[in-house]
N, C-alpha and C positions, 0 to 999 in steps of 0.2 A: 437106093432106097430113101425114101423120104421120112424123116423121123419127126413125128408130130409131138412137140413138148409144150406142156403147160408149164410155164415158168413162173418160178416163185421169184417174182421181181421186188426189185427194190426202186419204186418209182419215186422219184424226187418231185413232189408236186408244190406249185406255189400259185394261188388264186391272186390276181391281179385285177381288183374290182376298179372299172371305169365309171366316173362320177356320171357322165352322161347315160341317160336311159337305163340304170341299174345293169349295163353288160358287164359279164366278167370273160376273162380268158383262162387257159389252165395250160401251163408249162409243163411238159411232160420229158423226164429221162429216165429211160430203160436200160437197167443195169443187170448183169447176173449176179444173183445172191453170193455165190461162193468165190467169183474172180473178180468182182467188181467192173467186168469188161462192159463197155456199152454194146446194146445189141440192135444193130441196124437193122432196119426192115421189119420191125416187129408190128404186129394188128393191136392196135388199143382200142378198146370199147369205154366209152364214158357214157353212165346211165343214172338216170334218177328212179324214182318210185315209178314213173309213167313207163320205163323199158329205156331201150338204147337210144340216146340222142344222136350220138356222133361216132363215128369209128375213122380213125386216122391211122397212118403207118409212119412209123419212125424214119429218121433221115439216116444217112451214112453215119452220123454221129450217135444216134440212139436216140434223139431229141423229136419231138413233135410239139406243136402248139392247137389247143382247140379254142375257137373264139366262137362268139356270138352265144354265149351261155347267161342265162339267168343267173343271178346269184343264189346260192343254196347249197346243198349237199348232193355231192354225186359220189357213185361207186365206180371205181377205175379198176380195168383188168386188162391183162394182155396175153397174147398167145403167138409164140415162135415157131416158124415151121422150117427145119433145116437140120 
């Protein structure tokens, strides 16, 4: 049986602004809030006021990078099925 859980995530974010073209990337690390263990293959959505911009899946180490973003404010959330 698959257990679908909304994860209370500790997402460590860091915005890296690239000077050329006002582009930004978002480095994401997803960890379990209680155990602090990395969560591999979690689905992470990055959205602005316009809606979902990008959806990425974390790697085996619980990390993902979203590129091609404009500088600004984003809402980041994730879901893990398992």
